[in-house]
C-alpha positions as CSV (number, residue, x, y, z in Angstrom):
1,M,36.2,-131.3,-63.6
2,K,35.4,-128.3,-64.2
3,R,32.4,-129.1,-65.9
4,G,30.7,-130.7,-63.2
5,I,31.7,-127.8,-61.1
6,A,29.9,-125.5,-62.9
7,V,27.2,-127.0,-63.6
8,V,27.8,-127.4,-59.5
9,V,27.5,-123.8,-59.2
10,L,24.9,-123.4,-61.4
11,I,22.2,-125.5,-59.6
12,F,23.1,-123.8,-56.6
13,S,22.7,-120.2,-58.1
14,F,19.0,-121.7,-59.9
15,L,17.7,-122.7,-55.9
16,L,19.4,-119.4,-54.2
17,F,17.7,-117.0,-57.3
18,G,14.9,-119.3,-56.3
19,C,14.8,-118.5,-52.5
20,T,15.9,-115.1,-53.0
21,Q,12.0,-114.9,-55.1
22,R,10.1,-116.0,-52.3
23,V,11.8,-114.1,-49.8
24,V,10.8,-111.1,-51.6
25,K,7.8,-111.5,-52.9
26,P,4.8,-109.1,-51.5
27,T,2.6,-110.6,-49.4
28,P,-1.2,-110.7,-50.4
29,T,-4.1,-108.2,-49.2
30,P,-6.6,-110.7,-48.5
31,A,-9.5,-108.5,-47.0
32,L,-9.0,-105.6,-49.7
33,D,-8.4,-107.8,-52.4
34,N,-11.5,-109.8,-51.7
35,I,-13.8,-106.5,-51.7
36,L,-12.5,-105.1,-55.4
37,Q,-12.5,-109.4,-56.6
38,K,-16.0,-109.6,-55.9
39,G,-17.1,-106.7,-56.0
40,E,-18.6,-105.2,-53.0
41,L,-17.2,-103.5,-49.6
42,V,-19.7,-105.6,-47.2
43,L,-20.6,-103.0,-44.1
44,G,-22.1,-104.5,-41.2
45,T,-24.0,-102.5,-38.4
46,A,-26.7,-102.7,-36.5
47,G,-29.6,-100.7,-37.8
48,T,-30.9,-99.1,-34.8
49,M,-28.0,-96.3,-33.5
50,P,-29.5,-92.6,-35.2
51,P,-28.1,-90.6,-36.4
52,L,-24.8,-93.1,-36.4
53,N,-27.3,-96.0,-38.5
54,M,-30.4,-96.4,-38.3
55,T,-34.0,-98.2,-40.9
56,T,-36.0,-96.5,-42.5
57,K,-39.7,-97.1,-42.6
58,D,-39.4,-98.3,-46.0
59,G,-36.5,-100.4,-44.1
60,E,-33.9,-98.5,-45.7
61,V,-31.2,-98.8,-43.9
62,T,-29.3,-95.4,-43.7
63,G,-27.4,-92.4,-41.4
64,F,-23.9,-91.1,-40.2
65,E,-22.0,-94.4,-40.7
66,V,-23.8,-96.2,-44.5
67,D,-23.2,-92.4,-45.7
68,L,-19.1,-92.6,-44.6
69,A,-19.2,-96.1,-46.1
70,R,-21.2,-95.5,-49.2
71,L,-17.9,-93.0,-49.5
72,M,-15.2,-95.7,-49.1
73,A,-17.1,-98.2,-51.7
74,D,-17.1,-95.2,-53.9
75,G,-13.2,-94.5,-53.7
76,M,-12.6,-98.4,-54.2
77,G,-14.8,-98.3,-57.1
78,V,-17.3,-101.0,-55.6
79,K,-20.9,-101.1,-54.8
80,L,-21.7,-100.9,-50.4
81,R,-23.9,-103.9,-49.1
82,I,-25.2,-103.7,-45.1
83,E,-25.9,-106.7,-43.5
84,T,-27.0,-105.6,-40.4
85,M,-27.7,-107.7,-37.1
86,E,-27.3,-107.1,-32.9
87,F,-24.5,-105.1,-31.9
88,S,-22.9,-107.8,-29.8
89,K,-23.0,-110.4,-33.0
90,L,-21.2,-107.4,-34.9
91,L,-17.0,-108.5,-34.6
92,S,-17.8,-112.3,-34.6
93,A,-19.0,-111.6,-37.7
94,L,-15.9,-109.2,-38.9
95,E,-13.6,-112.3,-37.7
96,S,-15.6,-115.0,-39.4
97,G,-15.6,-112.6,-42.7
98,K,-19.2,-111.9,-43.5
99,V,-18.7,-108.6,-43.2
100,D,-15.6,-106.5,-44.5
101,M,-16.0,-104.1,-41.7
102,V,-18.3,-103.2,-39.3
103,M,-18.8,-98.7,-38.4
104,S,-21.8,-99.4,-35.7
105,G,-21.2,-96.5,-32.6
106,M,-18.0,-98.8,-32.2
107,T,-16.0,-97.3,-29.2
108,I,-12.4,-98.2,-30.0
109,T,-11.4,-99.7,-26.9
110,P,-7.8,-101.8,-26.0
111,K,-9.9,-105.4,-25.5
112,R,-11.6,-105.2,-28.4
113,N,-8.2,-103.6,-30.6
114,L,-7.2,-107.5,-29.2
115,K,-8.7,-108.8,-31.9
116,V,-9.6,-106.5,-34.6
117,A,-8.1,-103.5,-36.2
118,F,-9.6,-99.8,-35.7
119,V,-9.0,-96.6,-37.5
120,G,-10.1,-93.8,-36.0
121,P,-11.4,-91.5,-34.5
122,Y,-14.9,-90.6,-37.3
123,Y,-15.9,-88.8,-34.4
124,V,-16.1,-89.3,-30.0
125,S,-18.8,-89.5,-28.2
126,G,-19.6,-90.8,-24.3
127,K,-21.5,-92.0,-22.0
128,A,-24.6,-90.1,-20.8
129,F,-28.2,-90.7,-18.6
130,L,-32.0,-91.3,-19.9
131,T,-34.2,-90.5,-17.6
132,K,-37.5,-89.6,-16.5
133,I,-35.4,-88.7,-13.5
134,E,-34.4,-85.5,-12.6
135,T,-31.9,-86.5,-9.7
136,I,-30.6,-89.2,-12.1
137,A,-30.1,-85.9,-15.0
138,N,-28.7,-83.8,-13.0
139,A,-26.0,-86.1,-11.6
140,K,-22.6,-84.7,-11.2
141,E,-20.9,-88.2,-11.0
142,A,-22.0,-91.5,-12.4
143,T,-21.5,-93.2,-8.9
144,E,-24.8,-90.9,-7.7
145,V,-27.2,-93.3,-9.0
146,N,-24.2,-96.7,-8.3
147,S,-27.6,-97.9,-5.6
148,P,-29.0,-101.7,-5.8
149,N,-32.5,-99.5,-5.5
150,T,-31.5,-98.8,-9.3
151,R,-32.3,-100.3,-12.1
152,L,-30.1,-99.4,-15.2
153,T,-30.4,-100.8,-18.8
154,A,-27.9,-100.5,-21.8
155,L,-27.1,-102.2,-25.2
156,K,-25.7,-105.3,-24.9
157,G,-22.0,-106.3,-25.1
158,S,-21.7,-102.6,-25.5
159,T,-19.4,-100.4,-23.8
160,S,-22.2,-99.1,-22.0
161,Q,-22.1,-102.4,-20.7
162,Y,-19.1,-102.4,-19.6
163,F,-19.8,-99.2,-17.8
164,V,-22.7,-99.8,-15.4
165,E,-20.9,-103.6,-14.7
166,A,-17.4,-101.3,-13.5
167,V,-18.6,-98.2,-12.4
168,L,-22.3,-99.2,-11.4
169,P,-21.5,-102.6,-10.0
170,K,-24.2,-101.8,-7.2
171,A,-27.1,-101.1,-9.3
172,Q,-28.9,-104.2,-10.8
173,F,-28.8,-104.0,-14.2
174,I,-30.8,-105.2,-16.9
175,P,-29.5,-105.7,-21.0
176,A,-31.1,-104.6,-23.7
177,K,-30.9,-106.6,-27.5
178,D,-30.9,-102.6,-28.7
179,Y,-31.6,-99.4,-28.2
180,A,-35.7,-99.5,-29.3
181,E,-36.0,-101.6,-26.1
182,A,-33.6,-99.9,-24.2
183,V,-35.8,-97.0,-24.7
184,D,-39.3,-98.5,-24.2
185,L,-37.7,-100.2,-20.6
186,V,-37.2,-96.3,-20.4
187,L,-40.6,-95.5,-21.2
188,K,-42.8,-97.6,-19.3
189,G,-40.9,-97.3,-16.1
190,K,-39.4,-100.9,-16.0
191,V,-35.8,-98.8,-15.2
192,H,-34.3,-96.1,-13.5
193,A,-32.3,-94.6,-17.4
194,M,-30.2,-96.0,-19.8
195,V,-26.9,-95.5,-20.0
196,A,-25.8,-94.9,-23.7
197,D,-23.7,-92.4,-26.0
198,Y,-24.6,-88.9,-25.7
199,P,-26.1,-88.6,-29.2
200,I,-28.7,-92.3,-29.2
201,C,-29.3,-90.0,-25.8
202,V,-30.7,-87.4,-27.6
203,V,-32.1,-88.0,-30.6
204,S,-34.9,-89.3,-28.3
205,L,-35.9,-86.8,-26.6
206,F,-36.2,-85.3,-29.8
207,R,-38.7,-88.5,-31.0
208,Y,-40.4,-87.7,-27.5
209,P,-40.1,-84.7,-26.4
210,N,-43.5,-85.2,-24.3
211,A,-43.3,-87.9,-22.0
212,G,-41.0,-86.3,-19.7
213,L,-37.1,-87.8,-20.3
214,L,-34.2,-86.0,-19.0
215,S,-30.1,-86.6,-20.1
216,V,-27.2,-84.7,-18.8
217,F,-25.5,-82.5,-21.5
218,T,-22.0,-83.5,-20.5
219,P,-20.9,-86.5,-21.4
220,L,-19.9,-89.0,-18.4
221,T,-16.9,-91.2,-20.8
222,Y,-14.7,-89.9,-23.4
223,E,-15.9,-92.5,-26.3
224,P,-13.2,-92.4,-29.3
225,I,-15.8,-93.7,-31.7
226,G,-13.7,-96.3,-34.9
227,I,-14.4,-98.6,-38.3
228,A,-13.0,-102.0,-36.4
229,M,-11.3,-104.4,-39.5
230,P,-9.6,-106.7,-40.0
231,S,-6.6,-108.0,-38.2
232,Y,-4.6,-109.5,-41.4
233,D,-4.8,-106.9,-43.7
234,P,-2.5,-104.0,-43.3
235,H,-3.4,-103.1,-46.2
236,L,-7.0,-102.0,-46.3
237,V,-6.3,-100.5,-42.9
238,N,-3.9,-98.4,-44.4
239,W,-5.9,-97.5,-47.2
240,V,-8.9,-96.6,-45.0
241,E,-6.9,-94.3,-42.5
242,N,-5.6,-92.3,-45.9
243,F,-8.7,-92.1,-46.7
244,L,-9.8,-91.1,-43.5
245,D,-7.3,-88.8,-43.3
246,M,-8.5,-87.4,-47.0
247,L,-12.2,-86.6,-45.9
248,E,-11.2,-84.6,-42.8
249,E,-8.6,-82.9,-44.6
250,T,-11.5,-81.5,-47.2
251,G,-14.1,-81.3,-44.7
252,E,-16.2,-83.4,-46.0
253,L,-15.9,-85.1,-42.7
254,D,-17.5,-82.3,-41.2
255,A,-20.1,-81.9,-43.6
256,L,-21.2,-85.1,-43.3
257,T,-21.4,-84.5,-39.2
258,E,-23.3,-81.6,-39.5
259,R,-25.5,-83.1,-41.6
260,W,-26.7,-85.8,-39.3
261,F,-26.5,-84.3,-36.5
262,E,-27.3,-80.5,-37.0
263,D,-30.5,-81.6,-38.6
264,A,-32.8,-83.7,-37.8
265,S,-35.5,-83.9,-40.1
266,W,-35.0,-88.1,-41.5
267,L,-36.3,-88.5,-38.3
268,T,-39.8,-88.0,-40.4
269,K,-38.7,-91.3,-41.2
270,L,-38.5,-93.5,-38.4
271,P,-41.1,-96.7,-37.7
Protein backbone atom coordinates (compact mmCIF):
# COMPACT_ATOMS: atom_id res chain seq x y z
CA MET A 1 0.00 0.00 0.00
CA LYS A 2 2.79 2.38 0.98
CA ARG A 3 4.63 1.51 -2.21
CA GLY A 4 1.50 2.37 -4.25
CA ILE A 5 1.20 5.73 -2.54
CA ALA A 6 4.85 6.44 -3.20
CA VAL A 7 4.40 5.71 -6.91
CA VAL A 8 1.38 8.03 -7.10
CA VAL A 9 3.33 10.80 -5.36
CA LEU A 10 6.26 10.28 -7.74
CA ILE A 11 4.01 10.48 -10.82
CA PHE A 12 2.24 13.57 -9.45
CA SER A 13 5.59 15.24 -8.74
CA PHE A 14 6.80 14.47 -12.27
CA LEU A 15 3.66 15.94 -13.83
CA LEU A 16 3.85 19.02 -11.60
CA PHE A 17 7.50 19.52 -12.50
CA GLY A 18 6.67 19.20 -16.18
CA CYS A 19 3.87 21.76 -15.90
CA THR A 20 6.18 24.12 -14.04
CA GLN A 21 8.79 23.79 -16.73
CA ARG A 22 6.24 24.69 -19.41
CA VAL A 23 5.11 27.77 -17.48
CA VAL A 24 8.59 29.22 -17.01
CA LYS A 25 9.82 28.38 -20.50
CA PRO A 26 11.26 31.56 -22.10
CA THR A 27 9.01 33.25 -24.63
CA PRO A 28 10.47 32.97 -28.15
CA THR A 29 11.46 36.13 -30.02
CA PRO A 30 10.61 35.15 -33.60
CA ALA A 31 11.43 38.45 -35.34
CA LEU A 32 14.84 38.95 -33.74
CA ASP A 33 15.69 35.25 -33.98
CA ASN A 34 14.78 35.29 -37.65
CA ILE A 35 17.09 38.25 -38.32
CA LEU A 36 20.00 36.57 -36.54
CA GLN A 37 19.43 33.16 -38.14
CA LYS A 38 19.26 34.46 -41.72
CA GLY A 39 22.15 36.85 -41.07
CA GLU A 40 20.45 39.94 -42.48
CA LEU A 41 18.22 42.80 -41.44
CA VAL A 42 15.64 43.65 -44.12
CA LEU A 43 14.67 47.32 -44.19
CA GLY A 44 11.51 48.48 -45.94
CA THR A 45 11.65 52.01 -47.36
CA ALA A 46 10.28 54.03 -50.25
CA GLY A 47 13.66 55.21 -51.51
CA THR A 48 12.05 58.45 -52.73
CA MET A 49 12.22 60.77 -49.70
CA PRO A 50 15.52 62.67 -49.64
CA PRO A 51 17.40 63.14 -47.42
CA LEU A 52 15.72 60.44 -45.30
CA ASN A 53 15.87 57.83 -48.06
CA MET A 54 16.61 58.18 -51.76
CA THR A 55 17.74 56.32 -54.86
CA THR A 56 20.81 57.67 -56.67
CA LYS A 57 21.53 57.83 -60.40
CA ASP A 58 23.41 54.54 -60.00
CA GLY A 59 20.45 52.83 -58.34
CA GLU A 60 21.94 52.88 -54.84
CA VAL A 61 19.49 53.44 -51.98
CA THR A 62 20.99 55.84 -49.47
CA GLY A 63 20.09 58.53 -46.95
CA PHE A 64 19.75 59.25 -43.25
CA GLU A 65 17.48 56.28 -42.53
CA VAL A 66 19.62 53.88 -44.54
CA ASP A 67 22.69 54.88 -42.54
CA LEU A 68 20.70 54.44 -39.32
CA ALA A 69 19.56 50.96 -40.39
CA ARG A 70 23.13 50.03 -41.34
CA LEU A 71 24.33 50.97 -37.85
CA MET A 72 21.64 48.69 -36.42
CA ALA A 73 22.63 45.82 -38.69
CA ASP A 74 26.27 46.24 -37.66
CA GLY A 75 25.17 46.23 -34.01
CA MET A 76 23.37 42.92 -34.60
CA GLY A 77 26.31 41.48 -36.51
CA VAL A 78 24.27 40.96 -39.68
CA LYS A 79 24.08 42.40 -43.20
CA LEU A 80 21.59 45.04 -44.29
CA ARG A 81 19.22 44.35 -47.21
CA ILE A 82 16.94 47.07 -48.49
CA GLU A 83 13.52 46.50 -50.03
CA THR A 84 12.03 49.54 -51.77
CA MET A 85 8.33 49.86 -52.51
CA GLU A 86 5.53 52.40 -52.60
CA PHE A 87 5.02 54.09 -49.24
CA SER A 88 1.42 52.86 -48.98
CA LYS A 89 2.61 49.21 -49.16
CA LEU A 90 5.28 49.37 -46.45
CA LEU A 91 3.21 48.47 -43.39
CA SER A 92 1.57 45.55 -45.21
CA ALA A 93 5.04 44.27 -46.05
CA LEU A 94 6.02 44.55 -42.38
CA GLU A 95 2.90 42.72 -41.18
CA SER A 96 3.42 39.91 -43.71
CA GLY A 97 7.07 39.47 -42.73
CA LYS A 98 8.51 40.61 -46.06
CA VAL A 99 10.58 43.21 -44.20
CA ASP A 100 11.88 43.27 -40.62
CA MET A 101 11.33 46.97 -40.00
CA VAL A 102 10.26 50.13 -41.80
CA MET A 103 12.04 53.47 -41.88
CA SER A 104 10.59 55.79 -44.49
CA GLY A 105 9.74 59.15 -43.00
CA MET A 106 6.83 57.41 -41.29
CA THR A 107 4.98 59.44 -38.70
CA ILE A 108 4.06 57.66 -35.48
CA THR A 109 0.26 57.82 -35.29
CA PRO A 110 -2.23 56.10 -32.96
CA LYS A 111 -3.89 54.39 -35.94
CA ARG A 112 -0.64 52.91 -37.24
CA ASN A 113 0.45 52.01 -33.72
CA LEU A 114 -2.62 49.79 -33.34
CA LYS A 115 -1.15 47.51 -36.02
CA VAL A 116 2.60 47.71 -35.48
CA ALA A 117 5.09 48.76 -32.82
CA PHE A 118 7.06 52.00 -33.07
CA VAL A 119 10.36 53.17 -31.61
CA GLY A 120 11.32 56.82 -31.68
CA PRO A 121 11.03 59.47 -32.75
CA TYR A 122 14.49 59.70 -34.26
CA TYR A 123 13.47 62.86 -36.12
CA VAL A 124 10.68 65.41 -35.65
CA SER A 125 9.18 67.15 -38.66
CA GLY A 126 5.93 68.89 -39.63
CA LYS A 127 3.68 69.47 -42.60
CA ALA A 128 4.34 72.30 -45.06
CA PHE A 129 3.21 73.52 -48.47
CA LEU A 130 5.36 73.39 -51.59
CA THR A 131 3.89 75.76 -54.16
CA LYS A 132 4.47 78.45 -56.78
CA ILE A 133 1.71 80.62 -55.35
CA GLU A 134 2.85 83.25 -52.86
CA THR A 135 -0.45 83.50 -51.02
CA ILE A 136 -0.34 79.76 -50.24
CA ALA A 137 3.32 79.90 -49.21
CA ASN A 138 2.59 82.78 -46.84
CA ALA A 139 -0.58 81.26 -45.36
CA LYS A 140 -0.46 81.54 -41.56
CA GLU A 141 -3.11 78.85 -41.18
CA ALA A 142 -3.62 75.80 -43.40
CA THR A 143 -7.35 76.51 -43.48
CA GLU A 144 -6.67 79.64 -45.57
CA VAL A 145 -6.36 77.38 -48.62
CA ASN A 146 -9.41 75.26 -47.79
CA SER A 147 -11.33 76.08 -50.98
CA PRO A 148 -12.98 74.09 -53.80
CA ASN A 149 -10.79 76.07 -56.19
CA THR A 150 -7.59 74.75 -54.62
CA ARG A 151 -5.97 71.59 -55.98
CA LEU A 152 -3.61 69.79 -53.62
CA THR A 153 -1.46 66.68 -53.85
CA ALA A 154 0.21 64.48 -51.23
CA LEU A 155 1.79 61.06 -50.98
CA LYS A 156 -0.86 58.34 -51.11
CA GLY A 157 -1.41 56.67 -47.75
CA SER A 158 0.69 59.23 -45.87
CA THR A 159 -0.23 61.47 -42.94
CA SER A 160 -0.09 64.33 -45.44
CA GLN A 161 -3.10 62.81 -47.21
CA TYR A 162 -4.90 62.43 -43.89
CA PHE A 163 -4.02 66.05 -43.05
CA VAL A 164 -5.56 67.30 -46.31
CA GLU A 165 -8.69 65.19 -45.84
CA ALA A 166 -9.18 66.30 -42.22
CA VAL A 167 -8.11 69.96 -42.31
CA LEU A 168 -8.73 70.91 -45.95
CA PRO A 169 -11.81 68.86 -46.93
CA LYS A 170 -13.07 71.45 -49.42
CA ALA A 171 -9.91 71.34 -51.54
CA GLN A 172 -9.56 69.03 -54.53
CA PHE A 173 -7.16 66.23 -53.65
CA ILE A 174 -4.96 64.38 -56.16
CA PRO A 175 -2.93 61.52 -54.58
CA ALA A 176 0.61 60.79 -55.80
CA LYS A 177 2.40 57.44 -55.68
CA ASP A 178 5.72 59.10 -54.74
CA TYR A 179 7.21 62.54 -54.14
CA ALA A 180 8.72 62.76 -57.62
CA GLU A 181 5.21 62.57 -59.07
CA ALA A 182 3.84 65.04 -56.51
CA VAL A 183 6.56 67.64 -57.15
CA ASP A 184 6.11 67.21 -60.91
CA LEU A 185 2.40 68.03 -60.51
CA VAL A 186 3.38 71.29 -58.79
CA LEU A 187 6.06 72.13 -61.36
CA LYS A 188 3.63 71.62 -64.26
CA GLY A 189 0.86 73.61 -62.57
CA LYS A 190 -1.53 70.66 -62.38
CA VAL A 191 -1.97 71.31 -58.66
CA HIS A 192 -1.59 74.48 -56.63
CA ALA A 193 0.50 72.92 -53.87
CA MET A 194 1.98 69.74 -52.45
CA VAL A 195 1.52 68.95 -48.76
CA ALA A 196 4.51 67.08 -47.32
CA ASP A 197 6.90 66.95 -44.40
CA TYR A 198 8.99 70.10 -44.30
CA PRO A 199 12.36 68.45 -45.17
CA ILE A 200 10.83 67.13 -48.41
CA CYS A 201 9.73 70.65 -49.33
CA VAL A 202 13.15 72.11 -48.57
CA VAL A 203 14.90 69.47 -50.69
CA SER A 204 12.60 70.35 -53.59
CA LEU A 205 13.61 74.01 -53.25
CA PHE A 206 17.27 72.95 -53.45
CA ARG A 207 16.71 70.67 -56.43
CA TYR A 208 14.74 73.18 -58.52
CA PRO A 209 16.20 76.60 -57.58
CA ASN A 210 14.96 78.30 -60.77
CA ALA A 211 11.45 76.81 -60.87
CA GLY A 212 9.81 79.52 -58.75
CA LEU A 213 8.96 77.12 -55.93
CA LEU A 214 8.09 78.46 -52.49
CA SER A 215 7.53 76.85 -49.10
CA VAL A 216 6.52 78.05 -45.64
CA PHE A 217 9.24 77.95 -43.01
CA THR A 218 6.96 77.15 -40.07
CA PRO A 219 5.74 73.53 -40.08
CA LEU A 220 1.97 73.27 -39.86
CA THR A 221 1.89 70.18 -37.63
CA TYR A 222 3.98 68.07 -35.25
CA GLU A 223 5.26 64.91 -36.98
CA PRO A 224 7.30 62.44 -34.88
CA ILE A 225 9.12 60.10 -37.27
CA GLY A 226 9.76 56.58 -35.97
CA ILE A 227 10.83 53.01 -36.73
CA ALA A 228 7.94 50.62 -37.42
CA MET A 229 8.47 47.03 -36.23
CA PRO A 230 6.49 43.81 -35.68
CA SER A 231 4.18 44.04 -32.67
CA TYR A 232 4.76 40.44 -31.57
CA ASP A 233 8.42 40.67 -30.56
CA PRO A 234 9.10 42.83 -27.46
CA HIS A 235 12.75 41.73 -27.44
CA LEU A 236 13.39 43.30 -30.86
CA VAL A 237 11.55 46.47 -29.82
CA ASN A 238 13.61 46.62 -26.61
CA TRP A 239 16.87 46.12 -28.54
CA VAL A 240 16.07 48.95 -30.97
CA GLU A 241 14.98 51.27 -28.14
CA ASN A 242 18.26 50.73 -26.32
CA PHE A 243 20.31 51.07 -29.51
CA LEU A 244 18.60 54.36 -30.42
CA ASP A 245 19.17 55.64 -26.87
CA MET A 246 22.85 54.78 -27.18
CA LEU A 247 23.14 56.70 -30.47
CA GLU A 248 21.49 59.73 -28.88
CA GLU A 249 23.67 59.67 -25.76
CA THR A 250 26.93 59.28 -27.71
CA GLY A 251 26.05 62.04 -30.17
CA GLU A 252 26.09 59.70 -33.18
CA LEU A 253 22.45 60.45 -34.01
CA ASP A 254 23.15 64.20 -34.03
CA ALA A 255 26.17 63.65 -36.28
CA LEU A 256 24.05 61.60 -38.66
CA THR A 257 21.37 64.30 -38.73
CA GLU A 258 23.94 67.01 -39.41
CA ARG A 259 25.48 65.00 -42.24
CA TRP A 260 22.22 64.59 -44.14
CA PHE A 261 20.26 67.73 -43.24
CA GLU A 262 22.97 70.39 -43.20
CA ASP A 263 25.19 69.22 -46.05
CA ALA A 264 23.37 69.07 -49.40
CA SER A 265 26.29 67.61 -51.38
CA TRP A 266 24.29 64.38 -51.88
CA LEU A 267 21.98 66.27 -54.26
CA THR A 268 24.47 65.73 -57.09
CA LYS A 269 23.93 61.97 -56.82
CA LEU A 270 20.19 62.18 -57.51
CA PRO A 271 18.72 61.61 -60.98
